[in-house]
Backbone as JSON, one array per atom type, in Angstrom:
{
  "sequence": "XXXXXXXXXXXXXXXXXXXXXXXXXXXXXXXXXXXXXXXXXXXXXXXXXXXXXXXXXXXXXXXXXXXXXXXXXXXXXXXXXXXXXXXXXXXXXXXXXXXXXXXXXXXXXXXXXXXXXXXXXXXXXXXXXXXXXXXXXXXXXXXXXXXXXXXXXXXXXXXXXXXXXXXXXXXXXXXXXXXXXXXXXXXXXXXXXXXXXXXXXXXXXXXXXXXXXXXXXXXXXXXXXXXXXXXXXXXXXXXXXXXXXXXXXXXXXXXXXXXXXXXXXX",
  "N": [[0.89, -1.35, 0.08], [0.44, 2.16, -0.85], [2.18, 4.75, 0.86], [0.97, 7.66, 2.12], [2.1, 10.97, 2.57], [2.0, 13.99, 4.46], [3.14, 15.88, 2.62], [2.85, 14.72, 0.14], [0.14, 14.81, -0.1], [-0.17, 17.66, -0.13], [1.24, 18.26, -2.45], [-0.44, 16.85, -4.31], [-2.68, 18.37, -4.05], [-1.81, 20.77, -5.01], [-1.35, 20.11, -7.73], [-3.92, 19.52, -8.73], [-5.1, 22.12, -8.49], [-3.46, 23.74, -10.2], [-4.15, 22.46, -12.61], [-6.96, 23.18, -12.76], [-6.67, 25.91, -13.07], [-5.51, 25.99, -15.46], [-7.54, 25.09, -17.15], [-9.48, 27.04, -16.78], [-8.01, 29.15, -17.81], [-8.13, 28.59, -20.56], [-10.61, 29.24, -21.15], [-10.64, 32.03, -20.99], [-8.59, 33.28, -22.51], [-7.84, 35.21, -25.32], [-7.88, 34.77, -28.93], [-6.62, 32.29, -29.42], [-4.27, 29.86, -30.69], [-5.08, 27.41, -32.94], [-4.42, 23.94, -34.01], [-4.41, 23.61, -36.54], [-4.1, 25.97, -37.8], [-2.1, 28.73, -39.29], [0.72, 31.06, -38.49], [-0.23, 33.31, -39.82], [-2.99, 35.08, -40.97], [-5.78, 35.59, -43.27], [-7.11, 38.67, -43.62], [-10.5, 39.9, -42.99], [-12.57, 41.37, -45.43], [-12.42, 44.94, -45.64], [-14.85, 47.15, -44.24], [-16.71, 49.37, -45.99], [-18.87, 52.06, -45.45], [-21.88, 52.88, -46.89], [-23.97, 55.7, -47.73], [-27.27, 56.08, -46.31], [-30.79, 56.58, -46.18], [-32.07, 58.7, -43.85], [-29.49, 58.93, -42.55], [-27.05, 61.24, -41.15], [-25.11, 63.67, -42.37], [-22.05, 65.28, -42.28], [-20.8, 68.13, -43.86], [-18.16, 69.89, -45.05], [-16.82, 72.73, -46.47], [-14.04, 74.18, -48.24], [-11.82, 76.63, -49.8], [-9.78, 78.59, -51.97], [-10.71, 80.96, -51.57], [-11.84, 81.94, -48.74], [-14.04, 83.51, -47.88], [-15.93, 83.18, -49.79], [-16.16, 80.39, -49.63], [-17.45, 80.12, -47.14], [-20.08, 80.59, -47.4], [-21.03, 78.03, -48.4], [-21.08, 76.74, -46.02], [-23.14, 76.95, -44.11], [-24.06, 75.94, -41.53], [-22.01, 75.61, -40.01], [-20.43, 75.46, -36.8], [-22.85, 75.94, -35.54], [-25.59, 75.02, -33.52], [-28.21, 74.6, -34.03], [-31.71, 73.27, -33.92], [-33.15, 70.78, -35.98], [-35.61, 71.71, -38.35], [-39.06, 70.67, -38.87], [-40.43, 69.15, -41.61], [-42.63, 70.99, -43.9], [-42.79, 73.26, -42.58], [-42.67, 76.87, -42.28], [-40.92, 78.76, -44.92], [-38.01, 77.51, -46.57], [-38.47, 74.45, -46.55], [-37.19, 72.13, -47.25], [-34.38, 72.65, -47.0], [-34.4, 73.42, -44.36], [-35.13, 70.93, -43.06], [-32.85, 69.45, -43.59], [-31.09, 70.52, -41.93], [-29.54, 69.79, -38.89], [-29.31, 69.15, -35.33], [-26.76, 68.23, -34.93], [-25.37, 69.82, -36.64], [-25.37, 68.99, -39.27], [-26.35, 67.36, -42.43], [-29.45, 65.93, -43.01], [-30.41, 62.96, -44.62], [-32.94, 62.63, -46.77], [-36.02, 60.64, -47.14], [-35.99, 60.17, -49.82], [-33.29, 59.71, -50.42], [-31.9, 62.13, -50.69], [-30.11, 65.18, -50.28], [-30.01, 68.78, -49.54], [-28.07, 71.38, -50.81], [-26.7, 74.65, -50.29], [-27.19, 76.95, -53.08], [-26.36, 74.78, -54.86], [-28.19, 73.02, -54.69], [-30.45, 70.07, -54.91], [-29.04, 66.94, -54.13], [-28.43, 63.54, -54.92], [-27.59, 61.35, -52.72], [-27.83, 58.71, -51.38], [-26.8, 55.39, -51.2], [-24.18, 55.78, -52.01], [-20.63, 56.03, -51.11], [-18.97, 58.12, -48.62], [-16.66, 59.11, -49.91], [-17.31, 59.11, -52.56], [-19.66, 60.87, -52.42], [-18.32, 63.18, -51.8], [-16.71, 63.65, -54.0], [-18.4, 64.17, -55.95], [-19.83, 66.45, -54.85], [-17.61, 68.22, -54.93], [-16.98, 68.47, -57.67], [-19.28, 69.82, -58.54], [-19.05, 72.18, -57.18], [-16.95, 73.52, -58.42], [-17.96, 75.27, -60.27], [-18.45, 77.55, -58.76], [-16.44, 78.08, -57.01], [-12.76, 78.37, -56.62], [-10.66, 75.91, -56.98], [-11.88, 74.06, -54.91], [-12.14, 72.28, -51.91], [-13.48, 69.5, -50.17], [-14.92, 68.03, -47.38], [-16.35, 65.18, -46.21], [-18.29, 63.42, -43.86], [-19.79, 60.79, -41.71], [-22.22, 61.7, -39.17], [-23.69, 60.04, -37.59], [-22.85, 57.55, -37.25], [-22.86, 54.89, -35.22], [-22.43, 52.46, -32.57], [-23.75, 49.89, -30.47], [-23.15, 48.51, -27.38], [-23.94, 45.73, -25.23], [-24.48, 44.0, -22.11], [-22.07, 41.71, -20.66], [-19.87, 43.58, -20.18], [-17.44, 46.11, -19.26], [-18.22, 48.83, -19.58], [-21.05, 49.19, -20.7], [-22.68, 50.8, -23.58], [-23.8, 53.28, -25.89], [-21.84, 53.9, -28.56], [-20.29, 56.51, -30.57], [-18.75, 56.61, -33.68], [-16.13, 58.18, -35.1], [-14.47, 57.81, -37.36], [-15.61, 56.14, -39.16], [-14.71, 53.41, -39.42], [-14.43, 50.46, -37.52], [-13.27, 47.77, -35.59], [-14.46, 44.7, -34.16], [-12.75, 43.81, -31.83], [-11.64, 46.46, -31.27], [-13.96, 47.81, -30.57], [-14.81, 46.49, -28.22], [-12.74, 46.95, -26.65], [-13.13, 49.75, -26.27], [-15.34, 49.74, -24.76], [-14.25, 48.94, -22.36], [-13.32, 46.19, -22.1], [-14.28, 42.62, -21.76], [-16.17, 41.23, -18.91], [-15.12, 39.07, -16.27], [-17.1, 37.33, -16.21], [-18.05, 36.98, -18.65], [-19.25, 35.34, -21.57], [-16.95, 34.17, -23.77], [-16.95, 32.74, -26.03], [-19.15, 33.04, -27.64], [-20.0, 35.72, -28.77], [-22.46, 37.88, -29.64], [-23.61, 39.6, -32.59], [-25.89, 41.83, -33.67], [-27.3, 42.81, -36.72], [-28.49, 45.26, -38.92], [-29.71, 44.28, -42.11], [-30.78, 45.05, -45.2], [-33.4, 45.88, -44.17], [-34.01, 43.72, -42.56], [-33.13, 41.89, -39.54], [-30.12, 40.53, -38.86], [-28.42, 37.89, -37.31], [-25.27, 37.26, -35.89], [-22.5, 35.27, -34.83], [-19.55, 35.15, -32.92], [-16.52, 33.64, -31.83], [-14.3, 34.85, -29.62], [-12.17, 33.56, -28.7], [-10.88, 32.27, -30.56], [-8.62, 32.47, -33.43], [-9.67, 32.84, -35.92], [-11.46, 34.93, -36.03], [-10.6, 37.07, -37.16], [-11.01, 36.82, -39.87], [-13.65, 36.77, -40.05], [-16.88, 37.96, -41.08], [-17.91, 39.6, -39.22], [-15.96, 41.0, -38.02], [-15.23, 43.51, -38.8], [-17.17, 46.22, -37.95], [-20.49, 47.34, -38.76], [-22.46, 50.27, -39.2], [-24.72, 51.17, -36.67], [-24.55, 48.58, -35.49], [-25.39, 46.03, -33.19], [-23.82, 44.81, -30.33], [-23.88, 41.98, -28.15], [-22.91, 40.76, -25.29], [-22.98, 37.82, -23.81], [-23.69, 36.46, -20.48], [-21.74, 34.14, -18.71], [-22.25, 32.81, -16.27], [-24.27, 33.78, -13.61], [-23.12, 36.28, -11.32], [-23.64, 35.6, -8.69], [-24.07, 32.81, -8.73], [-21.76, 32.0, -9.6], [-20.11, 32.67, -7.27], [-21.31, 31.28, -5.23], [-20.61, 28.66, -6.21], [-17.86, 28.66, -6.14], [-17.27, 28.81, -3.3], [-18.39, 26.39, -2.62], [-16.82, 24.65, -3.86], [-14.31, 25.16, -2.53], [-14.88, 24.5, 0.07], [-15.56, 21.71, -0.16], [-13.06, 20.85, -1.06], [-11.37, 21.5, 1.21], [-12.54, 20.02, 3.06], [-12.2, 17.23, 2.0], [-9.34, 17.24, 2.1], [-9.0, 17.3, 4.8], [-10.1, 14.93, 5.67], [-8.48, 13.05, 4.43], [-6.01, 13.54, 5.58], [-6.69, 12.8, 8.28], [-7.16, 10.04, 7.98], [-4.78, 9.0, 6.88], [-2.94, 9.48, 8.76], [-3.22, 7.61, 10.73]],
  "CA": [[0.02, -0.05, 0.04], [1.28, 3.4, -1.0], [2.15, 5.49, 2.14], [0.86, 9.07, 1.73], [2.49, 11.92, 3.66], [1.33, 15.43, 4.18], [3.8, 16.53, 1.48], [2.28, 13.98, -1.02], [-1.17, 15.4, -0.28], [-0.02, 18.98, -0.59], [1.74, 18.18, -3.97], [-1.65, 16.57, -5.09], [-3.54, 19.53, -4.1], [-1.31, 21.88, -6.05], [-1.48, 19.69, -9.08], [-5.42, 19.8, -8.92], [-5.2, 23.6, -8.48], [-2.9, 24.06, -11.33], [-4.96, 21.82, -13.69], [-8.05, 23.83, -12.9], [-6.45, 27.02, -13.49], [-5.33, 25.82, -16.96], [-8.85, 24.95, -17.79], [-10.14, 28.4, -16.72], [-7.33, 30.11, -18.67], [-8.48, 28.36, -21.85], [-11.89, 29.9, -21.37], [-10.54, 33.44, -21.01], [-7.58, 33.89, -23.4], [-8.29, 35.41, -26.71], [-7.13, 34.49, -30.01], [-5.81, 31.22, -29.25], [-4.0, 29.33, -31.91], [-5.32, 26.02, -33.14], [-3.24, 23.1, -34.51], [-4.43, 23.64, -38.07], [-3.9, 27.37, -38.21], [-0.64, 29.1, -39.23], [0.84, 32.23, -37.91], [-0.78, 34.47, -40.56], [-4.46, 34.9, -41.36], [-6.19, 36.61, -44.23], [-8.21, 39.7, -42.95], [-11.8, 40.21, -43.55], [-12.57, 42.61, -46.35], [-12.69, 46.03, -44.82], [-16.29, 47.66, -44.41], [-16.89, 50.9, -46.27], [-20.29, 52.43, -45.3], [-22.54, 53.7, -47.92], [-25.0, 56.59, -47.28], [-28.69, 55.58, -46.43], [-31.86, 57.56, -45.78], [-31.85, 58.81, -42.3], [-28.03, 59.32, -42.17], [-26.66, 62.63, -41.12], [-23.91, 64.0, -43.03], [-21.26, 66.62, -41.93], [-20.15, 68.54, -45.08], [-17.34, 71.13, -44.77], [-16.2, 73.08, -47.9], [-12.98, 75.27, -48.22], [-11.26, 76.87, -51.01], [-8.66, 79.57, -51.93], [-11.46, 82.08, -51.13], [-12.55, 81.56, -47.45], [-15.34, 84.15, -47.68], [-16.92, 82.41, -50.7], [-16.49, 79.08, -49.06], [-18.3, 80.13, -46.05], [-21.44, 80.36, -48.0], [-21.55, 76.54, -48.29], [-20.93, 76.21, -44.7], [-24.07, 77.76, -43.19], [-24.29, 75.4, -40.17], [-20.8, 75.49, -39.24], [-20.33, 76.21, -35.5], [-24.17, 76.22, -34.9], [-26.24, 73.85, -32.91], [-29.72, 74.8, -34.15], [-32.4, 72.05, -34.15], [-33.86, 70.66, -37.37], [-37.1, 72.1, -38.49], [-39.82, 69.71, -39.38], [-40.94, 69.36, -43.07], [-44.01, 71.61, -43.83], [-42.87, 74.46, -41.86], [-42.5, 78.05, -43.09], [-39.73, 78.96, -45.5], [-37.57, 76.33, -47.41], [-38.68, 73.3, -45.69], [-36.23, 71.0, -47.51], [-33.1, 72.98, -46.35], [-34.43, 73.35, -42.88], [-35.22, 69.52, -42.57], [-31.54, 68.99, -43.67], [-30.27, 71.0, -40.85], [-29.79, 68.95, -37.59], [-28.51, 69.56, -34.01], [-25.41, 67.93, -35.1], [-24.73, 70.68, -37.68], [-25.08, 68.27, -40.59], [-27.45, 67.34, -43.49], [-30.21, 64.7, -42.85], [-30.7, 62.46, -45.86], [-34.39, 62.46, -46.75], [-36.56, 59.48, -47.48], [-35.63, 59.86, -51.28], [-31.98, 59.81, -50.4], [-31.36, 63.52, -51.24], [-29.76, 66.39, -49.33], [-29.85, 70.05, -50.49], [-26.95, 72.32, -50.47], [-26.92, 76.07, -50.9], [-26.84, 77.15, -54.56], [-26.23, 73.53, -55.79], [-29.7, 72.28, -54.81], [-30.57, 68.76, -54.55], [-28.02, 66.03, -54.54], [-28.66, 62.38, -54.55], [-26.46, 60.78, -51.87], [-28.01, 57.39, -50.79], [-26.09, 54.4, -52.0], [-22.71, 56.14, -52.32], [-19.66, 56.09, -50.12], [-18.65, 59.5, -48.46], [-15.72, 59.69, -50.99], [-18.14, 59.53, -53.84], [-20.36, 62.02, -52.35], [-17.32, 64.18, -51.63], [-16.11, 63.96, -55.34], [-19.61, 64.75, -56.66], [-19.83, 67.91, -54.54], [-16.36, 69.03, -55.35], [-17.26, 68.9, -59.14], [-20.38, 70.83, -58.65], [-18.61, 73.46, -56.57], [-16.04, 74.24, -59.4], [-18.58, 76.43, -60.85], [-18.62, 78.64, -57.82], [-15.18, 78.28, -56.08], [-11.53, 77.94, -57.19], [-9.98, 74.82, -56.17], [-12.53, 73.68, -53.71], [-11.95, 71.01, -50.88], [-14.76, 69.04, -49.45], [-14.81, 66.85, -46.33], [-17.65, 64.57, -45.91], [-18.38, 62.17, -42.9], [-21.14, 60.51, -41.11], [-22.33, 62.14, -37.87], [-24.46, 59.14, -36.91], [-22.19, 56.27, -37.23], [-22.71, 54.51, -33.92], [-22.7, 51.02, -32.44], [-24.47, 49.65, -29.18], [-22.57, 47.46, -26.64], [-24.67, 45.45, -24.13], [-24.18, 42.71, -21.61], [-21.07, 41.64, -19.58], [-18.65, 44.46, -20.44], [-17.14, 47.04, -18.14], [-19.0, 49.96, -19.82], [-22.08, 48.98, -21.82], [-23.18, 52.1, -23.9], [-23.78, 53.63, -27.31], [-20.57, 54.64, -28.83], [-20.15, 57.18, -31.72], [-17.36, 56.23, -34.19], [-15.94, 59.19, -36.04], [-13.74, 57.66, -38.48], [-16.4, 55.22, -40.03], [-14.31, 52.16, -39.51], [-14.01, 50.07, -36.31], [-13.32, 46.33, -35.58], [-15.05, 44.16, -32.95], [-11.85, 43.97, -30.68], [-11.58, 47.71, -30.91], [-15.28, 48.22, -29.82], [-14.93, 45.94, -26.89], [-11.8, 47.81, -25.85], [-13.74, 51.01, -25.9], [-16.32, 49.25, -23.62], [-13.64, 48.39, -21.08], [-13.21, 44.76, -22.25], [-15.35, 41.79, -21.28], [-15.85, 41.01, -17.48], [-14.63, 37.59, -16.12], [-18.35, 36.46, -16.23], [-18.58, 36.95, -20.06], [-19.03, 34.23, -22.49], [-16.19, 34.7, -24.86], [-17.17, 31.86, -27.15], [-20.51, 33.28, -28.4], [-20.29, 37.18, -28.83], [-23.54, 38.1, -30.63], [-23.73, 40.75, -33.37], [-27.1, 42.02, -34.47], [-27.04, 43.83, -37.77], [-29.57, 45.56, -39.92], [-29.43, 44.09, -43.54], [-32.05, 45.19, -46.04], [-34.66, 45.84, -43.61], [-34.17, 42.52, -41.54], [-32.21, 41.66, -38.45], [-29.26, 39.4, -38.95], [-27.74, 37.41, -36.1], [-24.14, 36.61, -36.07], [-21.74, 35.03, -33.65], [-18.1, 35.38, -33.01], [-15.79, 33.2, -30.69], [-13.12, 35.55, -29.28], [-11.01, 32.66, -28.27], [-10.23, 31.59, -31.88], [-8.04, 33.48, -34.43], [-10.48, 33.01, -37.21], [-12.31, 36.07, -35.87], [-9.92, 38.2, -38.04], [-11.5, 36.67, -41.25], [-15.02, 36.76, -39.95], [-17.63, 38.98, -41.6], [-18.27, 40.44, -38.22], [-14.7, 41.48, -37.56], [-15.44, 44.96, -39.02], [-18.48, 46.44, -37.5], [-21.27, 48.15, -39.44], [-23.14, 51.26, -38.42], [-25.9, 50.61, -35.93], [-24.52, 47.13, -34.99], [-25.49, 45.88, -31.62], [-23.08, 43.83, -29.86], [-24.35, 41.51, -27.01], [-22.1, 39.8, -24.6], [-23.88, 37.05, -22.85], [-23.02, 36.12, -19.18], [-21.56, 32.73, -18.76], [-22.97, 32.4, -15.12], [-24.51, 34.96, -12.72], [-22.06, 36.39, -10.19], [-24.08, 34.92, -7.42], [-23.92, 31.48, -8.97], [-20.27, 31.74, -9.57], [-19.6, 32.9, -5.83], [-21.76, 30.14, -4.57], [-20.07, 27.52, -6.61], [-16.35, 28.69, -5.68], [-17.47, 28.65, -1.93], [-18.69, 24.91, -2.57], [-15.47, 23.95, -4.25], [-13.26, 25.36, -1.54], [-15.52, 23.73, 1.14], [-15.32, 20.26, -0.5], [-11.67, 20.54, -1.07], [-10.96, 21.65, 2.44], [-13.12, 18.69, 3.82], [-11.41, 16.13, 1.51], [-8.06, 17.25, 2.55], [-9.0, 16.98, 6.27], [-10.46, 13.41, 5.89], [-7.32, 12.28, 4.04], [-4.96, 13.79, 6.66], [-6.96, 11.83, 9.43], [-7.12, 8.58, 7.62], [-3.48, 8.35, 6.62], [-2.04, 9.73, 10.07], [-3.51, 6.31, 11.53]],
  "C": [[0.87, 1.4, -0.05], [1.06, 4.39, 0.21], [1.94, 7.01, 1.6], [1.23, 10.03, 2.82], [1.74, 13.11, 3.34], [1.9, 16.13, 3.01], [3.21, 15.96, 0.19], [0.9, 14.64, -1.26], [-1.11, 16.8, -0.72], [0.24, 19.15, -2.08], [0.34, 17.79, -4.8], [-2.65, 17.67, -5.07], [-3.11, 20.64, -4.97], [-1.46, 21.42, -7.53], [-3.01, 19.98, -9.71], [-5.7, 21.26, -9.2], [-4.6, 24.1, -9.77], [-3.74, 23.72, -12.7], [-6.24, 22.71, -13.83], [-7.9, 25.22, -13.26], [-6.13, 27.08, -15.07], [-6.62, 25.83, -17.73], [-9.55, 26.22, -17.84], [-9.42, 29.32, -17.68], [-7.71, 29.94, -20.17], [-9.85, 29.06, -22.14], [-11.89, 31.4, -21.59], [-9.59, 34.08, -22.02], [-8.23, 34.06, -24.83], [-7.35, 35.0, -27.8], [-6.15, 33.39, -29.97], [-5.47, 30.45, -30.5], [-4.35, 27.74, -31.94], [-4.27, 25.24, -33.82], [-3.33, 23.23, -36.06], [-4.42, 25.19, -38.62], [-2.29, 27.77, -38.3], [-0.54, 30.47, -38.45], [0.21, 33.5, -38.61], [-2.2, 33.99, -40.83], [-4.74, 35.9, -42.39], [-7.35, 37.51, -43.45], [-9.54, 39.57, -43.62], [-11.75, 41.45, -44.42], [-13.22, 43.8, -45.39], [-14.16, 46.59, -45.23], [-16.29, 49.11, -44.76], [-18.41, 51.32, -46.39], [-20.74, 53.16, -46.48], [-23.72, 54.61, -47.24], [-26.42, 56.0, -47.5], [-29.54, 56.64, -46.0], [-31.85, 57.45, -44.39], [-30.51, 59.09, -41.76], [-28.07, 60.76, -42.06], [-25.33, 62.86, -41.46], [-23.29, 65.33, -42.61], [-20.53, 66.82, -43.37], [-19.42, 69.85, -44.92], [-16.69, 71.49, -46.22], [-15.19, 74.35, -47.5], [-12.53, 75.38, -49.61], [-10.25, 78.05, -50.97], [-9.3, 80.9, -51.63], [-12.34, 81.81, -50.0], [-13.86, 82.2, -47.4], [-16.38, 83.48, -48.69], [-17.28, 81.16, -50.15], [-17.52, 79.04, -47.94], [-19.87, 80.08, -46.23], [-22.05, 79.05, -47.99], [-21.29, 76.01, -47.16], [-21.86, 76.82, -43.75], [-24.31, 77.32, -41.82], [-23.04, 75.19, -39.42], [-20.7, 76.23, -37.93], [-21.71, 76.6, -34.86], [-24.61, 74.89, -34.32], [-27.87, 73.97, -32.93], [-30.48, 73.47, -34.43], [-33.04, 72.06, -35.4], [-35.13, 71.11, -37.32], [-37.83, 70.91, -39.07], [-40.37, 70.04, -40.79], [-42.33, 69.92, -43.06], [-43.94, 72.73, -43.13], [-42.7, 75.63, -42.81], [-41.08, 78.13, -43.88], [-39.4, 77.75, -46.28], [-37.46, 75.06, -46.59], [-37.69, 72.21, -45.91], [-34.82, 71.35, -46.89], [-33.27, 72.88, -44.8], [-34.57, 71.92, -42.42], [-33.82, 68.9, -42.67], [-30.73, 69.31, -42.61], [-30.58, 70.27, -39.54], [-29.05, 69.69, -36.45], [-27.23, 69.24, -34.01], [-24.68, 68.61, -36.22], [-24.62, 69.88, -38.97], [-26.44, 68.14, -41.34], [-28.17, 65.95, -43.29], [-30.68, 64.29, -44.27], [-32.07, 62.1, -45.8], [-34.77, 61.2, -47.25], [-36.28, 59.0, -49.08], [-34.21, 59.73, -51.41], [-31.19, 60.97, -50.98], [-31.17, 64.4, -50.09], [-29.77, 67.59, -50.32], [-28.94, 71.01, -49.97], [-27.16, 73.73, -51.0], [-26.4, 76.29, -52.32], [-26.92, 75.87, -55.38], [-27.48, 72.98, -55.83], [-29.5, 70.87, -54.29], [-29.39, 67.8, -55.01], [-28.25, 64.57, -54.06], [-27.45, 61.69, -53.84], [-26.57, 59.13, -51.48], [-27.3, 56.49, -51.84], [-24.62, 54.57, -52.26], [-21.98, 56.17, -50.97], [-19.61, 57.72, -49.79], [-17.61, 60.07, -49.32], [-16.39, 59.98, -52.23], [-18.89, 60.64, -53.56], [-19.5, 63.34, -52.29], [-16.82, 64.79, -53.11], [-17.28, 64.62, -56.12], [-19.81, 66.23, -56.16], [-18.78, 68.7, -55.09], [-16.58, 69.42, -56.8], [-18.09, 69.92, -59.22], [-19.98, 72.19, -58.16], [-17.5, 74.22, -57.42], [-16.65, 75.27, -60.06], [-18.61, 77.72, -60.04], [-17.2, 79.02, -57.01], [-13.97, 77.73, -56.88], [-10.82, 76.88, -56.26], [-10.64, 74.32, -54.78], [-12.06, 72.41, -53.13], [-13.16, 70.73, -50.17], [-14.36, 67.96, -48.59], [-16.18, 66.51, -46.02], [-17.53, 63.39, -44.91], [-19.67, 62.06, -42.37], [-21.05, 61.1, -39.54], [-23.03, 61.07, -36.97], [-24.08, 57.71, -36.97], [-21.98, 55.87, -35.84], [-22.93, 52.95, -33.83], [-23.17, 50.96, -30.91], [-23.7, 48.34, -28.6], [-23.3, 47.07, -25.38], [-24.16, 44.25, -23.4], [-22.96, 42.78, -20.56], [-19.68, 42.29, -20.18], [-18.53, 45.52, -19.38], [-18.12, 48.26, -18.37], [-19.92, 49.83, -21.01], [-22.6, 50.4, -22.15], [-23.42, 51.97, -25.44], [-22.56, 54.38, -27.67], [-20.62, 55.29, -30.36], [-18.77, 56.92, -32.29], [-17.12, 57.4, -35.35], [-15.21, 58.94, -37.32], [-14.46, 56.52, -39.39], [-15.92, 53.8, -40.17], [-13.92, 51.66, -37.88], [-14.19, 48.45, -36.34], [-14.07, 46.03, -34.2], [-13.97, 44.34, -31.72], [-11.73, 45.38, -30.24], [-12.83, 48.16, -30.14], [-15.24, 47.71, -28.36], [-13.86, 46.54, -26.06], [-12.31, 49.13, -25.35], [-14.71, 50.85, -24.7], [-15.48, 48.86, -22.3], [-13.34, 47.02, -21.0], [-14.33, 44.04, -21.58], [-15.09, 41.53, -19.67], [-15.46, 39.49, -17.4], [-15.89, 36.65, -16.19], [-18.91, 36.41, -17.44], [-18.33, 35.72, -20.66], [-18.09, 34.68, -23.66], [-16.18, 33.82, -26.26], [-18.3, 32.23, -28.04], [-20.85, 34.83, -28.28], [-21.34, 37.33, -30.03], [-23.59, 39.46, -31.15], [-25.03, 40.85, -34.03], [-27.0, 43.2, -35.46], [-28.23, 44.05, -38.62], [-29.15, 45.29, -41.44], [-30.77, 44.11, -44.41], [-33.24, 45.05, -45.45], [-34.97, 44.77, -42.68], [-32.91, 42.58, -40.48], [-31.4, 40.37, -38.75], [-28.45, 39.1, -37.78], [-26.46, 36.74, -36.41], [-23.42, 36.33, -34.89], [-20.31, 34.83, -33.8], [-17.52, 34.61, -31.64], [-14.38, 34.0, -30.6], [-11.96, 34.81, -29.01], [-10.21, 32.1, -29.5], [-9.78, 32.81, -32.81], [-8.73, 33.7, -35.57], [-11.5, 34.17, -37.16], [-11.73, 37.31, -36.89], [-10.41, 38.0, -39.44], [-12.98, 36.6, -41.24], [-15.67, 38.12, -40.56], [-18.07, 39.98, -40.54], [-17.06, 41.01, -37.58], [-14.71, 43.02, -37.68], [-16.93, 45.24, -38.76], [-19.22, 47.52, -38.66], [-21.92, 49.24, -38.49], [-24.56, 50.66, -37.87], [-25.79, 49.13, -35.48], [-24.78, 47.07, -33.53], [-24.82, 44.63, -31.27], [-23.55, 43.33, -28.31], [-23.4, 40.44, -26.43], [-22.75, 38.99, -23.45], [-23.04, 36.6, -21.56], [-22.86, 34.54, -19.21], [-22.35, 32.01, -17.43], [-23.24, 33.79, -14.47], [-23.46, 35.08, -11.69], [-22.42, 35.69, -8.98], [-23.84, 33.37, -7.42], [-22.55, 31.01, -8.93], [-19.6, 31.8, -8.13], [-20.0, 31.66, -5.1], [-20.95, 28.84, -4.89], [-18.52, 27.52, -6.14], [-16.4, 28.43, -4.25], [-17.62, 27.03, -1.7], [-17.48, 24.07, -2.95], [-14.53, 24.09, -3.11], [-13.8, 24.5, -0.29], [-15.25, 22.32, 0.99], [-13.93, 19.98, -0.4], [-10.98, 20.54, 0.29], [-11.35, 20.2, 3.27], [-12.34, 17.5, 3.33], [-10.1, 15.89, 2.18], [-7.92, 16.78, 4.02], [-9.18, 15.54, 6.42], [-9.16, 12.73, 5.6], [-6.24, 12.39, 5.08], [-5.33, 12.83, 7.79], [-6.75, 10.42, 9.18], [-5.7, 8.15, 7.54], [-2.43, 8.83, 7.73], [-2.15, 8.34, 10.95], [-2.48, 5.19, 11.2]]
}
């Protein structure tokens, strides 16, 4: 019969603890390498958003003649609220003006600029809208420069993150890891194997899932986030359940160790 000493039992306890820690680490570590993956992965295709109805665009015009350019920036530095359609005056222009000093794309996909008039923008990227406006401005300005960007590009993050919130994205491009970093990372109670992304696609809700523990996230269609994406991080267990279970494990471990010490001392 094998004689167990206190040192043997202590070693056994340390082995079990180390093994448990390794299992927990695999559940928490991001971007783990699998046996069939190399050290390089092909990235997902970058997402370039296109203007849609209801979007708010910031449009800033400059040229060699600042005074003339200012005519095309009537809302720069203002925080006036958009007027509703059907009010007095030029309702189209008033409806385009927003509290974010931008142009609201109407249901027809059109915005209206001073002098230029109506411009179809829905279905185009901000770069294409910029080039269109720049071409039209050459009639009025010398060497015009145009800056176009979204004012309402936002994502929502809910669930087991440090700072759940709605986040505005100024540069029109953000990845899932970057978004989760903005939210202060996942909590210890978050499921890392099933991050849910809810996306608007052609008037319908699309549900996608990403496993942050795997490296193939970088080639996932959900690596680059789209405007208005909702990210939901599910809880693995409630904090109360986790605490209760930890207490149970400690109690069972202490009890077993005590019993073994008593038995093998005899």
